[in-house]
N, CA, C, O and the ligand as a Tripos MOL2 file, in Angstrom:
@<TRIPOS>MOLECULE
protein
  277   275    70     0     0
PROTEIN
NO_CHARGES

@<TRIPOS>ATOM
      1 N         -18.1410  -26.6750  -12.8930 N.3       1 MET1
      2 CA        -17.4070  -26.5000  -11.6390 C.3       1 MET1
      3 C         -16.6450  -25.1770  -11.6800 C.2       1 MET1
      4 O         -16.0470  -24.8080  -12.6910 O.2       1 MET1
      5 N         -16.6850  -24.5040  -10.5910 N.am      2 ASN2
      6 CA        -16.0180  -23.2180  -10.5060 C.3       2 ASN2
      7 C         -14.7280  -23.3800   -9.7110 C.2       2 ASN2
      8 O         -14.7520  -23.4650   -8.4830 O.2       2 ASN2
      9 N         -13.6110  -23.4220  -10.4150 N.am      3 LEU3
     10 CA        -12.3370  -23.6540   -9.7380 C.3       3 LEU3
     11 C         -11.8430  -22.4240   -8.9950 C.2       3 LEU3
     12 O         -11.2540  -22.5250   -7.9190 O.2       3 LEU3
     13 N         -12.0870  -21.2810   -9.5740 N.am      4 LEU4
     14 CA        -11.5730  -20.0500   -8.9790 C.3       4 LEU4
     15 C         -12.6920  -19.0240   -8.9570 C.2       4 LEU4
     16 O         -13.1630  -18.5680   -9.9980 O.2       4 LEU4
     17 N         -13.0930  -18.6850   -7.7890 N.am      5 ASN5
     18 CA        -14.1880  -17.7300   -7.6690 C.3       5 ASN5
     19 C         -13.6400  -16.3070   -7.7400 C.2       5 ASN5
     20 O         -13.0400  -15.8020   -6.7920 O.2       5 ASN5
     21 N         -13.8600  -15.6860   -8.8780 N.am      6 LEU6
     22 CA        -13.3470  -14.3330   -9.0770 C.3       6 LEU6
     23 C         -14.3720  -13.2610   -8.7400 C.2       6 LEU6
     24 O         -14.1300  -12.0670   -8.9140 O.2       6 LEU6
     25 N         -15.5060  -13.7070   -8.2600 N.am      7 ASP7
     26 CA        -16.5410  -12.7340   -7.9320 C.3       7 ASP7
     27 C         -16.2250  -12.1070   -6.5800 C.2       7 ASP7
     28 O         -16.4610  -12.7110   -5.5340 O.2       7 ASP7
     29 N         -15.7000  -10.9120   -6.6110 N.am      8 VAL8
     30 CA        -15.3580  -10.2270   -5.3700 C.3       8 VAL8
     31 C         -16.3230   -9.0760   -5.1160 C.2       8 VAL8
     32 O         -16.0250   -8.1480   -4.3640 O.2       8 VAL8
     33 N         -17.4960   -9.1550   -5.7620 N.am      9 SER9
     34 CA        -18.4200   -8.0390   -5.6210 C.3       9 SER9
     35 C         -18.9330   -7.9030   -4.1940 C.2       9 SER9
     36 O         -19.4420   -6.8500   -3.8100 O.2       9 SER9
     37 N         -18.7960   -8.9780   -3.4030 N.am     10 HIS10
     38 CA        -19.2410   -8.8810   -2.0160 C.3      10 HIS10
     39 C         -18.2420   -8.0810   -1.1810 C.2      10 HIS10
     40 O         -18.5430   -7.6760   -0.0580 O.2      10 HIS10
     41 N         -17.0570   -7.8590   -1.7360 N.am     11 LEU11
     42 CA        -16.0760   -7.0450   -1.0300 C.3      11 LEU11
     43 C         -16.2270   -5.5950   -1.4830 C.2      11 LEU11
     44 O         -16.0780   -5.2770   -2.6630 O.2      11 LEU11
     45 N         -16.5180   -4.7520   -0.5490 N.am     12 THR12
     46 CA        -16.6020   -3.3440   -0.8990 C.3      12 THR12
     47 C         -15.1960   -2.7750   -0.9830 C.2      12 THR12
     48 O         -14.3920   -2.9260   -0.0630 O.2      12 THR12
     49 N         -14.9170   -2.1300   -2.0840 N.am     13 LEU13
     50 CA        -13.5860   -1.5510   -2.2220 C.3      13 LEU13
     51 C         -13.4930   -0.2920   -1.3690 C.2      13 LEU13
     52 O         -14.2180    0.6820   -1.5700 O.2      13 LEU13
     53 N         -12.5850   -0.3490   -0.4210 N.am     14 ILE14
     54 CA        -12.3610    0.8120    0.4390 C.3      14 ILE14
     55 C         -10.9820    1.3510    0.1120 C.2      14 ILE14
     56 O         -10.0060    0.6020    0.0620 O.2      14 ILE14
     57 N         -10.9110    2.6300   -0.1060 N.am     15 ARG15
     58 CA         -9.6300    3.2360   -0.4620 C.3      15 ARG15
     59 C          -9.1040    4.0820    0.6850 C.2      15 ARG15
     60 O          -9.8530    4.6420    1.4850 O.2      15 ARG15
     61 N          -7.7780    4.1470    0.7260 N.am     16 CYS16
     62 CA         -7.1140    4.9740    1.7270 C.3      16 CYS16
     63 C          -7.5600    6.4230    1.5790 C.2      16 CYS16
     64 O          -7.6050    6.9550    0.4690 O.2      16 CYS16
     65 N          -7.8870    7.0520    2.6880 N.am     17 GLY17
     66 CA         -8.3460    8.4290    2.6650 C.3      17 GLY17
     67 C          -7.2510    9.4060    2.2880 C.2      17 GLY17
     68 O          -7.5400   10.5630    1.9860 O.2      17 GLY17
     69 N          -5.9990    8.9680    2.2990 N.am     18 ALA18
     70 CA         -4.8900    9.8500    1.9810 C.3      18 ALA18
     71 C          -4.3450    9.5920    0.5870 C.2      18 ALA18
     72 O          -4.2090   10.5230   -0.2080 O.2      18 ALA18
     73 N          -4.0290    8.3270    0.2780 N.am     19 CYS19
     74 CA         -3.3390    8.0650   -0.9860 C.3      19 CYS19
     75 C          -4.2200    7.3200   -1.9890 C.2      19 CYS19
     76 O          -3.7830    7.0510   -3.1080 O.2      19 CYS19
     77 N          -5.4360    6.9870   -1.6090 N.am     20 ARG20
     78 CA         -6.4140    6.3680   -2.5060 C.3      20 ARG20
     79 C          -6.0550    4.9440   -2.9340 C.2      20 ARG20
     80 O          -6.6640    4.3990   -3.8540 O.2      20 ARG20
     81 N          -5.0910    4.3580   -2.2830 N.am     21 GLN21
     82 CA         -4.7910    2.9530   -2.5560 C.3      21 GLN21
     83 C          -5.9220    2.1050   -1.9950 C.2      21 GLN21
     84 O          -6.4610    2.4060   -0.9300 O.2      21 GLN21
     85 N          -6.2790    1.0470   -2.7080 N.am     22 PRO22
     86 CA         -7.2830    0.1390   -2.1420 C.3      22 PRO22
     87 C          -6.7710   -0.4840   -0.8460 C.2      22 PRO22
     88 O          -5.5960   -0.8340   -0.7340 O.2      22 PRO22
     89 N          -7.6430   -0.6120    0.1030 N.am     23 LEU23
     90 CA         -7.2430   -1.1860    1.3880 C.3      23 LEU23
     91 C          -7.7690   -2.6070    1.4860 C.2      23 LEU23
     92 O          -8.9580   -2.8530    1.2790 O.2      23 LEU23
     93 N          -6.9020   -3.5210    1.7960 N.am     24 TRP24
     94 CA         -7.3140   -4.9210    1.8940 C.3      24 TRP24
     95 C          -7.2040   -5.4420    3.3090 C.2      24 TRP24
     96 O          -7.9200   -6.3680    3.6900 O.2      24 TRP24
     97 N          -6.3150   -4.8590    4.0900 N.am     25 LYS25
     98 CA         -6.1730   -5.3380    5.4660 C.3      25 LYS25
     99 C          -7.3390   -4.8360    6.2910 C.2      25 LYS25
    100 O          -7.7960   -3.7030    6.1390 O.2      25 LYS25
    101 N          -7.8030   -5.7010    7.1590 N.am     26 ARG26
    102 CA         -8.9400   -5.3520    7.9840 C.3      26 ARG26
    103 C          -8.6390   -4.1230    8.8400 C.2      26 ARG26
    104 O          -9.4820   -3.2390    8.9950 O.2      26 ARG26
    105 N          -7.4270   -4.0810    9.3930 N.am     27 GLU27
    106 CA         -7.0480   -2.9360   10.2390 C.3      27 GLU27
    107 C          -7.1720   -1.6440    9.4480 C.2      27 GLU27
    108 O          -7.7150   -0.6490    9.9300 O.2      27 GLU27
    109 N          -6.6500   -1.6790    8.2050 N.am     28 SER28
    110 CA         -6.6490   -0.4780    7.3830 C.3      28 SER28
    111 C          -8.0690   -0.0710    7.0280 C.2      28 SER28
    112 O          -8.4180    1.1090    7.0600 O.2      28 SER28
    113 N          -8.8840   -1.0680    6.6860 N.am     29 ARG29
    114 CA        -10.2630   -0.7630    6.2870 C.3      29 ARG29
    115 C         -11.0270   -0.1330    7.4330 C.2      29 ARG29
    116 O         -11.8240    0.7840    7.2380 O.2      29 ARG29
    117 N         -10.7720   -0.6420    8.6470 N.am     30 ASP30
    118 CA        -11.4480   -0.0850    9.8130 C.3      30 ASP30
    119 C         -11.0410    1.3700   10.0350 C.2      30 ASP30
    120 O         -11.8540    2.2000   10.4420 O.2      30 ASP30
    121 N          -9.7550    1.6680    9.7600 N.am     31 LEU31
    122 CA         -9.2500    3.0190    9.9660 C.3      31 LEU31
    123 C          -9.6970    3.9560    8.8490 C.2      31 LEU31
    124 O          -9.9050    5.1510    9.0610 O.2      31 LEU31
    125 N          -9.8390    3.3810    7.6520 N.am     32 GLY32
    126 CA        -10.1070    4.2170    6.4890 C.3      32 GLY32
    127 C          -8.8270    4.7640    5.8780 C.2      32 GLY32
    128 O          -8.8600    5.5890    4.9650 O.2      32 GLY32
    129 N          -7.7070    4.2960    6.3920 N.am     33 PHE33
    130 CA         -6.4020    4.6960    5.8690 C.3      33 PHE33
    131 C          -5.4930    3.4870    5.8540 C.2      33 PHE33
    132 O          -5.6460    2.5680    6.6590 O.2      33 PHE33
    133 N          -4.5510    3.4950    4.9380 N.am     34 GLY34
    134 CA         -3.4970    2.4920    5.0080 C.3      34 GLY34
    135 C          -2.7000    2.7010    6.2850 C.2      34 GLY34
    136 O          -2.6500    3.8040    6.8300 O.2      34 GLY34
    137 N          -2.0820    1.6340    6.7490 N.am     35 LEU35
    138 CA         -1.3570    1.7630    8.0160 C.3      35 LEU35
    139 C          -0.2160    2.7620    7.8940 C.2      35 LEU35
    140 O           0.0560    3.5110    8.8320 O.2      35 LEU35
    141 N           0.4490    2.7780    6.7510 N.am     36 ASP36
    142 CA          1.5450    3.7260    6.5610 C.3      36 ASP36
    143 C           1.0330    5.1580    6.6240 C.2      36 ASP36
    144 O           1.6100    6.0090    7.3020 O.2      36 ASP36
    145 N          -0.0570    5.4110    5.9080 N.am     37 CYS37
    146 CA         -0.6160    6.7610    5.9000 C.3      37 CYS37
    147 C          -1.1450    7.1260    7.2850 C.2      37 CYS37
    148 O          -0.9740    8.2560    7.7430 O.2      37 CYS37
    149 N          -1.7770    6.1820    7.9370 N.am     38 ALA38
    150 CA         -2.3120    6.4470    9.2760 C.3      38 ALA38
    151 C          -1.1870    6.8500   10.2190 C.2      38 ALA38
    152 O          -1.3560    7.7240   11.0690 O.2      38 ALA38
    153 N          -0.0380    6.2010   10.0580 N.am     39 GLU39
    154 CA          1.1030    6.5630   10.8970 C.3      39 GLU39
    155 C           1.6040    7.9540   10.5590 C.2      39 GLU39
    156 O           1.8940    8.7570   11.4460 O.2      39 GLU39
    157 N           1.7030    8.2300    9.2620 N.am     40 LYS40
    158 CA          2.1990    9.5470    8.8450 C.3      40 LYS40
    159 C           1.2840   10.6570    9.3160 C.2      40 LYS40
    160 O           1.7380   11.7450    9.6710 O.2      40 LYS40
    161 N          -0.0260   10.3710    9.3180 N.am     41 LEU41
    162 CA         -1.0000   11.3800    9.7070 C.3      41 LEU41
    163 C          -1.1850   11.4500   11.2160 C.2      41 LEU41
    164 O          -1.9130   12.3050   11.7210 O.2      41 LEU41
    165 N          -0.5250   10.5490   11.9330 N.am     42 GLY42
    166 CA         -0.6300   10.5580   13.3860 C.3      42 GLY42
    167 C          -1.9230    9.9680   13.8980 C.2      42 GLY42
    168 O          -2.3010   10.1940   15.0470 O.2      42 GLY42
    169 N          -2.6130    9.2040   13.0450 N.am     43 ILE43
    170 CA         -3.8690    8.5830   13.4610 C.3      43 ILE43
    171 C          -3.5920    7.4030   14.3770 C.2      43 ILE43
    172 O          -4.3280    7.1460   15.3300 O.2      43 ILE43
    173 N          -2.5340    6.7040   14.0730 N.am     44 ILE44
    174 CA         -2.1100    5.6170   14.9440 C.3      44 ILE44
    175 C          -0.6480    5.8470   15.2860 C.2      44 ILE44
    176 O           0.0840    6.4480   14.4990 O.2      44 ILE44
    177 N          -0.2200    5.3840   16.4340 N.am     45 PRO45
    178 CA          1.1920    5.5570   16.7910 C.3      45 PRO45
    179 C           2.0800    4.7540   15.8440 C.2      45 PRO45
    180 O           1.6880    3.6820   15.3840 O.2      45 PRO45
    181 N           3.2580    5.2620   15.5560 N.am     46 PRO46
    182 CA          4.1570    4.5250   14.6800 C.3      46 PRO46
    183 C           4.4350    3.1500   15.2570 C.2      46 PRO46
    184 O           4.6460    3.0010   16.4610 O.2      46 PRO46
    185 N           4.4330    2.1670   14.4090 N.am     47 SER47
    186 CA          4.6910    0.8290   14.9120 C.3      47 SER47
    187 C           6.1730    0.6620   15.1830 C.2      47 SER47
    188 O           7.0040    1.0510   14.3620 O.2      47 SER47
    189 N           6.5060    0.0940   16.3110 N.am     48 PRO48
    190 CA          7.9160   -0.1500   16.6130 C.3      48 PRO48
    191 C           8.4520   -1.2190   15.6790 C.2      48 PRO48
    192 O           7.6860   -1.9540   15.0560 O.2      48 PRO48
    193 N           9.7660   -1.3000   15.5880 N.am     49 PRO49
    194 CA         10.3330   -2.3740   14.7720 C.3      49 PRO49
    195 C           9.7830   -3.7140   15.2220 C.2      49 PRO49
    196 O           9.5260   -3.9360   16.4050 O.2      49 PRO49
    197 N           9.6110   -4.5880   14.2720 N.am     50 ARG50
    198 CA          8.9340   -5.8470   14.5620 C.3      50 ARG50
    199 C           9.9040   -6.8580   15.1570 C.2      50 ARG50
    200 O          10.4400   -7.7140   14.4530 O.2      50 ARG50
    201 N          10.1180   -6.7460   16.4560 N.am     51 PHE51
    202 CA         10.9420   -7.7530   17.1170 C.3      51 PHE51
    203 C          10.1050   -8.9330   17.5710 C.2      51 PHE51
    204 O          10.6230  -10.0080   17.8740 O.2      51 PHE51
    205 N           8.8230   -8.7130   17.6110 N.am     52 SER52
    206 CA          7.9590   -9.8040   18.0380 C.3      52 SER52
    207 C           6.6910   -9.7630   17.2110 C.2      52 SER52
    208 O           6.4290   -8.7950   16.4970 O.2      52 SER52
    209 N           5.9230  -10.8020   17.3140 N.am     53 ARG53
    210 CA          4.6560  -10.8200   16.5910 C.3      53 ARG53
    211 C           3.7460   -9.7510   17.1660 C.2      53 ARG53
    212 O           3.8790   -9.3710   18.3300 O.2      53 ARG53
    213 N           2.8300   -9.2710   16.3560 N.am     54 ARG54
    214 CA          1.9230   -8.2300   16.8100 C.3      54 ARG54
    215 C           1.0600   -8.6990   17.9670 C.2      54 ARG54
    216 O           0.6540   -7.8990   18.8090 O.2      54 ARG54
    217 N           0.7860   -9.9610   18.0090 N.am     55 ASP55
    218 CA         -0.0700  -10.4610   19.0900 C.3      55 ASP55
    219 C           0.7620  -10.8840   20.2910 C.2      55 ASP55
    220 O           0.2640  -11.5730   21.1820 O.2      55 ASP55
    221 N           2.0360  -10.4730   20.3200 N.am     56 GLY56
    222 CA          2.8870  -10.8240   21.4330 C.3      56 GLY56
    223 C           3.5290  -12.1800   21.2120 C.2      56 GLY56
    224 O           3.1190  -12.9570   20.3500 O.2      56 GLY56
    225 N           4.5280  -12.4340   22.0030 N.am     57 GLY57
    226 CA          5.2040  -13.7080   21.8600 C.3      57 GLY57
    227 C           6.3630  -13.5850   20.8950 C.2      57 GLY57
    228 O           6.4780  -12.6090   20.1550 O.2      57 GLY57
    229 N           7.1910  -14.5570   20.9150 N.am     58 ASP58
    230 CA          8.3790  -14.5260   20.0770 C.3      58 ASP58
    231 C           8.0690  -15.0540   18.6960 C.2      58 ASP58
    232 O           7.2270  -15.9350   18.5240 O.2      58 ASP58
    233 N           8.7520  -14.5130   17.7260 N.am     59 CYS59
    234 CA          8.6670  -15.0680   16.3940 C.3      59 CYS59
    235 C           9.3110  -16.4500   16.3970 C.2      59 CYS59
    236 O          10.2560  -16.7170   17.1390 O.2      59 CYS59
    237 N           8.7870  -17.2970   15.5700 N.am     60 GLN60
    238 CA          9.3610  -18.6270   15.4910 C.3      60 GLN60
    239 C          10.8090  -18.5090   15.0310 C.2      60 GLN60
    240 O          11.1050  -17.8470   14.0360 O.2      60 GLN60
    241 N          11.6990  -19.1540   15.7610 N.am     61 GLY61
    242 CA         13.1030  -19.1160   15.3930 C.3      61 GLY61
    243 C          13.8470  -17.9590   16.0240 C.2      61 GLY61
    244 O          15.0770  -17.9240   15.9940 O.2      61 GLY61
    245 N          13.1200  -17.0070   16.5970 N.am     62 GLN62
    246 CA         13.7750  -15.8120   17.1330 C.3      62 GLN62
    247 C          14.7080  -16.1530   18.2870 C.2      62 GLN62
    248 O          15.8670  -15.7380   18.2910 O.2      62 GLN62
    249 N          14.2200  -16.8950   19.2490 N.am     63 THR63
    250 CA         15.0330  -17.1860   20.4260 C.3      63 THR63
    251 C          16.0440  -18.2690   20.1550 C.2      63 THR63
    252 O          17.0060  -18.4370   20.9040 O.2      63 THR63
    253 N          15.8270  -19.0090   19.0760 N.am     64 ASP64
    254 CA         16.7960  -20.0620   18.7510 C.3      64 ASP64
    255 C          18.1810  -19.4810   18.5560 C.2      64 ASP64
    256 O          19.1850  -20.1330   18.8400 O.2      64 ASP64
    257 N          18.2310  -18.2370   18.0630 N.am     65 LEU65
    258 CA         19.5030  -17.5960   17.7760 C.3      65 LEU65
    259 C          20.3100  -17.3740   19.0360 C.2      65 LEU65
    260 O          21.5400  -17.3570   19.0080 O.2      65 LEU65
    261 N          19.5980  -17.2020   20.1540 N.am     66 LEU66
    262 CA         20.2650  -16.8730   21.4010 C.3      66 LEU66
    263 C          20.6140  -18.1020   22.2100 C.2      66 LEU66
    264 O          21.4280  -18.0450   23.1320 O.2      66 LEU66
    265 N          20.0040  -19.1940   21.8640 N.am     67 GLU67
    266 CA         20.2370  -20.4100   22.6470 C.3      67 GLU67
    267 C          21.4860  -21.1070   22.1710 C.2      67 GLU67
    268 O          21.7430  -21.2460   20.9750 O.2      67 GLU67
    269 N          22.2560  -21.5430   23.1570 N.am     68 GLU68
    270 CA         23.4580  -22.2840   22.8070 C.3      68 GLU68
    271 C          23.0600  -23.6900   22.3800 C.2      68 GLU68
    272 O          22.1690  -24.3120   22.9590 O.2      68 GLU68
    273 N          23.7150  -24.1480   21.3980 N.am     69 THR69
    274 CA         23.3700  -25.4910   20.9210 C.3      69 THR69
    275 C          24.4020  -26.5090   21.3680 C.2      69 THR69
    276 O          24.2750  -27.6930   21.0590 O.2      69 THR69
    277 ZN         -2.5640    5.5830    2.0080 Zn       70 ZN70
@<TRIPOS>BOND
     1     1     2 1
     2     2     3 1
     3     3     4 2
     4     3     5 am
     5     5     6 1
     6     6     7 1
     7     7     8 2
     8     7     9 am
     9     9    10 1
    10    10    11 1
    11    11    12 2
    12    11    13 am
    13    13    14 1
    14    14    15 1
    15    15    16 2
    16    15    17 am
    17    17    18 1
    18    18    19 1
    19    19    20 2
    20    19    21 am
    21    21    22 1
    22    22    23 1
    23    23    24 2
    24    23    25 am
    25    25    26 1
    26    26    27 1
    27    27    28 2
    28    27    29 am
    29    29    30 1
    30    30    31 1
    31    31    32 2
    32    31    33 am
    33    33    34 1
    34    34    35 1
    35    35    36 2
    36    35    37 am
    37    37    38 1
    38    38    39 1
    39    39    40 2
    40    39    41 am
    41    41    42 1
    42    42    43 1
    43    43    44 2
    44    43    45 am
    45    45    46 1
    46    46    47 1
    47    47    48 2
    48    47    49 am
    49    49    50 1
    50    50    51 1
    51    51    52 2
    52    51    53 am
    53    53    54 1
    54    54    55 1
    55    55    56 2
    56    55    57 am
    57    57    58 1
    58    58    59 1
    59    59    60 2
    60    59    61 am
    61    61    62 1
    62    62    63 1
    63    63    64 2
    64    63    65 am
    65    65    66 1
    66    66    67 1
    67    67    68 2
    68    67    69 am
    69    69    70 1
    70    70    71 1
    71    71    72 2
    72    71    73 am
    73    73    74 1
    74    74    75 1
    75    75    76 2
    76    75    77 am
    77    77    78 1
    78    78    79 1
    79    79    80 2
    80    79    81 am
    81    81    82 1
    82    82    83 1
    83    83    84 2
    84    83    85 am
    85    85    86 1
    86    86    87 1
    87    87    88 2
    88    87    89 am
    89    89    90 1
    90    90    91 1
    91    91    92 2
    92    91    93 am
    93    93    94 1
    94    94    95 1
    95    95    96 2
    96    95    97 am
    97    97    98 1
    98    98    99 1
    99    99   100 2
   100    99   101 am
   101   101   102 1
   102   102   103 1
   103   103   104 2
   104   103   105 am
   105   105   106 1
   106   106   107 1
   107   107   108 2
   108   107   109 am
   109   109   110 1
   110   110   111 1
   111   111   112 2
   112   111   113 am
   113   113   114 1
   114   114   115 1
   115   115   116 2
   116   115   117 am
   117   117   118 1
   118   118   119 1
   119   119   120 2
   120   119   121 am
   121   121   122 1
   122   122   123 1
   123   123   124 2
   124   123   125 am
   125   125   126 1
   126   126   127 1
   127   127   128 2
   128   127   129 am
   129   129   130 1
   130   130   131 1
   131   131   132 2
   132   131   133 am
   133   133   134 1
   134   134   135 1
   135   135   136 2
   136   135   137 am
   137   137   138 1
   138   138   139 1
   139   139   140 2
   140   139   141 am
   141   141   142 1
   142   142   143 1
   143   143   144 2
   144   143   145 am
   145   145   146 1
   146   146   147 1
   147   147   148 2
   148   147   149 am
   149   149   150 1
   150   150   151 1
   151   151   152 2
   152   151   153 am
   153   153   154 1
   154   154   155 1
   155   155   156 2
   156   155   157 am
   157   157   158 1
   158   158   159 1
   159   159   160 2
   160   159   161 am
   161   161   162 1
   162   162   163 1
   163   163   164 2
   164   163   165 am
   165   165   166 1
   166   166   167 1
   167   167   168 2
   168   167   169 am
   169   169   170 1
   170   170   171 1
   171   171   172 2
   172   171   173 am
   173   173   174 1
   174   174   175 1
   175   175   176 2
   176   175   177 am
   177   177   178 1
   178   178   179 1
   179   179   180 2
   180   179   181 am
   181   181   182 1
   182   182   183 1
   183   183   184 2
   184   183   185 am
   185   185   186 1
   186   186   187 1
   187   187   188 2
   188   187   189 am
   189   189   190 1
   190   190   191 1
   191   191   192 2
   192   191   193 am
   193   193   194 1
   194   194   195 1
   195   195   196 2
   196   195   197 am
   197   197   198 1
   198   198   199 1
   199   199   200 2
   200   199   201 am
   201   201   202 1
   202   202   203 1
   203   203   204 2
   204   203   205 am
   205   205   206 1
   206   206   207 1
   207   207   208 2
   208   207   209 am
   209   209   210 1
   210   210   211 1
   211   211   212 2
   212   211   213 am
   213   213   214 1
   214   214   215 1
   215   215   216 2
   216   215   217 am
   217   217   218 1
   218   218   219 1
   219   219   220 2
   220   219   221 am
   221   221   222 1
   222   222   223 1
   223   223   224 2
   224   223   225 am
   225   225   226 1
   226   226   227 1
   227   227   228 2
   228   227   229 am
   229   229   230 1
   230   230   231 1
   231   231   232 2
   232   231   233 am
   233   233   234 1
   234   234   235 1
   235   235   236 2
   236   235   237 am
   237   237   238 1
   238   238   239 1
   239   239   240 2
   240   239   241 am
   241   241   242 1
   242   242   243 1
   243   243   244 2
   244   243   245 am
   245   245   246 1
   246   246   247 1
   247   247   248 2
   248   247   249 am
   249   249   250 1
   250   250   251 1
   251   251   252 2
   252   251   253 am
   253   253   254 1
   254   254   255 1
   255   255   256 2
   256   255   257 am
   257   257   258 1
   258   258   259 1
   259   259   260 2
   260   259   261 am
   261   261   262 1
   262   262   263 1
   263   263   264 2
   264   263   265 am
   265   265   266 1
   266   266   267 1
   267   267   268 2
   268   267   269 am
   269   269   270 1
   270   270   271 1
   271   271   272 2
   272   271   273 am
   273   273   274 1
   274   274   275 1
   275   275   276 2
@<TRIPOS>SUBSTRUCTURE
     1 MET1         2 RESIDUE 1 A MET
     2 ASN2         6 RESIDUE 1 A ASN
     3 LEU3        10 RESIDUE 1 A LEU
     4 LEU4        14 RESIDUE 1 A LEU
     5 ASN5        18 RESIDUE 1 A ASN
     6 LEU6        22 RESIDUE 1 A LEU
     7 ASP7        26 RESIDUE 1 A ASP
     8 VAL8        30 RESIDUE 1 A VAL
     9 SER9        34 RESIDUE 1 A SER
    10 HIS10       38 RESIDUE 1 A HIS
    11 LEU11       42 RESIDUE 1 A LEU
    12 THR12       46 RESIDUE 1 A THR
    13 LEU13       50 RESIDUE 1 A LEU
    14 ILE14       54 RESIDUE 1 A ILE
    15 ARG15       58 RESIDUE 1 A ARG
    16 CYS16       62 RESIDUE 1 A CYS
    17 GLY17       66 RESIDUE 1 A GLY
    18 ALA18       70 RESIDUE 1 A ALA
    19 CYS19       74 RESIDUE 1 A CYS
    20 ARG20       78 RESIDUE 1 A ARG
    21 GLN21       82 RESIDUE 1 A GLN
    22 PRO22       86 RESIDUE 1 A PRO
    23 LEU23       90 RESIDUE 1 A LEU
    24 TRP24       94 RESIDUE 1 A TRP
    25 LYS25       98 RESIDUE 1 A LYS
    26 ARG26      102 RESIDUE 1 A ARG
    27 GLU27      106 RESIDUE 1 A GLU
    28 SER28      110 RESIDUE 1 A SER
    29 ARG29      114 RESIDUE 1 A ARG
    30 ASP30      118 RESIDUE 1 A ASP
    31 LEU31      122 RESIDUE 1 A LEU
    32 GLY32      126 RESIDUE 1 A GLY
    33 PHE33      130 RESIDUE 1 A PHE
    34 GLY34      134 RESIDUE 1 A GLY
    35 LEU35      138 RESIDUE 1 A LEU
    36 ASP36      142 RESIDUE 1 A ASP
    37 CYS37      146 RESIDUE 1 A CYS
    38 ALA38      150 RESIDUE 1 A ALA
    39 GLU39      154 RESIDUE 1 A GLU
    40 LYS40      158 RESIDUE 1 A LYS
    41 LEU41      162 RESIDUE 1 A LEU
    42 GLY42      166 RESIDUE 1 A GLY
    43 ILE43      170 RESIDUE 1 A ILE
    44 ILE44      174 RESIDUE 1 A ILE
    45 PRO45      178 RESIDUE 1 A PRO
    46 PRO46      182 RESIDUE 1 A PRO
    47 SER47      186 RESIDUE 1 A SER
    48 PRO48      190 RESIDUE 1 A PRO
    49 PRO49      194 RESIDUE 1 A PRO
    50 ARG50      198 RESIDUE 1 A ARG
    51 PHE51      202 RESIDUE 1 A PHE
    52 SER52      206 RESIDUE 1 A SER
    53 ARG53      210 RESIDUE 1 A ARG
    54 ARG54      214 RESIDUE 1 A ARG
    55 ASP55      218 RESIDUE 1 A ASP
    56 GLY56      222 RESIDUE 1 A GLY
    57 GLY57      226 RESIDUE 1 A GLY
    58 ASP58      230 RESIDUE 1 A ASP
    59 CYS59      234 RESIDUE 1 A CYS
    60 GLN60      238 RESIDUE 1 A GLN
    61 GLY61      242 RESIDUE 1 A GLY
    62 GLN62      246 RESIDUE 1 A GLN
    63 THR63      250 RESIDUE 1 A THR
    64 ASP64      254 RESIDUE 1 A ASP
    65 LEU65      258 RESIDUE 1 A LEU
    66 LEU66      262 RESIDUE 1 A LEU
    67 GLU67      266 RESIDUE 1 A GLU
    68 GLU68      270 RESIDUE 1 A GLU
    69 THR69      274 RESIDUE 1 A THR
    70 ZN70       277 GROUP 0 **** ****
Protein backbone atom coordinates (compact mmCIF):
# COMPACT_ATOMS: atom_id res chain seq x y z
CA MET A 1 0.00 0.00 0.00
CA ASN A 2 1.25 3.41 -0.89
CA LEU A 3 0.37 5.80 1.92
CA LEU A 4 2.12 8.83 0.54
CA ASN A 5 2.62 9.29 -3.13
CA LEU A 6 5.89 11.14 -3.50
CA ASP A 7 6.05 10.73 -7.22
CA VAL A 8 5.71 14.28 -8.48
CA SER A 9 7.32 13.60 -11.82
CA HIS A 10 4.02 14.42 -13.50
CA LEU A 11 4.45 17.97 -12.25
CA THR A 12 6.74 19.95 -14.45
CA LEU A 13 8.90 22.21 -12.38
CA ILE A 14 8.39 25.74 -13.57
CA ARG A 15 10.63 28.42 -12.19
CA CYS A 16 10.08 32.13 -11.89
CA GLY A 17 11.59 33.94 -14.85
CA ALA A 18 13.03 36.57 -12.51
CA CYS A 19 14.14 34.93 -9.27
CA ARG A 20 14.21 31.25 -10.31
CA GLN A 21 12.04 30.15 -7.41
CA PRO A 22 9.91 27.14 -8.23
CA LEU A 23 6.36 28.16 -8.98
CA TRP A 24 3.57 26.11 -7.49
CA LYS A 25 0.57 28.38 -7.81
CA ARG A 26 -1.36 27.95 -10.99
CA GLU A 27 -1.53 31.72 -11.52
CA SER A 28 2.24 32.00 -11.22
CA ARG A 29 2.90 29.05 -13.50
CA ASP A 30 0.65 30.53 -16.15
CA LEU A 31 2.53 33.83 -15.93
CA GLY A 32 5.96 32.26 -15.79
CA PHE A 33 6.73 34.51 -12.84
CA GLY A 34 5.96 34.52 -9.17
CA LEU A 35 3.19 36.92 -8.34
CA ASP A 36 5.56 39.14 -6.38
CA CYS A 37 8.03 39.32 -9.25
CA ALA A 38 5.25 39.81 -11.78
CA GLU A 39 4.08 42.79 -9.78
CA LYS A 40 7.57 44.23 -9.49
CA LEU A 41 8.10 43.81 -13.22
CA GLY A 42 4.76 45.41 -14.00
CA ILE A 43 3.44 42.27 -15.67
CA ILE A 44 0.39 42.31 -13.48
CA PRO A 45 -1.07 45.24 -11.58
CA PRO A 46 -0.13 45.36 -7.92
CA SER A 47 -2.69 43.57 -5.86
CA PRO A 48 -4.63 45.82 -3.53
CA PRO A 49 -4.66 45.03 0.15
CA ARG A 50 -6.74 41.96 0.75
CA PHE A 51 -9.93 43.34 2.22
CA SER A 52 -11.95 40.74 0.45
CA ARG A 53 -11.49 37.37 -1.11
CA ARG A 54 -9.98 37.37 -4.56
CA ASP A 55 -13.16 35.96 -6.00
CA GLY A 56 -15.19 38.74 -4.42
CA GLY A 57 -17.38 38.64 -1.41
CA ASP A 58 -16.55 39.18 2.18
CA CYS A 59 -14.09 37.16 4.13
CA GLN A 60 -15.70 34.98 6.70
CA GLY A 61 -15.95 36.92 9.92
CA GLN A 62 -15.15 40.22 8.21
CA THR A 63 -18.55 41.84 8.54
CA ASP A 64 -19.13 40.33 11.95
CA LEU A 65 -16.80 42.98 13.32
CA LEU A 66 -19.10 45.73 12.14
CA GLU A 67 -22.34 44.21 13.28
CA GLU A 68 -23.68 45.13 16.64
CA THR A 69 -24.30 42.18 18.81
ZN1 LIG B 1 10.25 35.43 -8.69
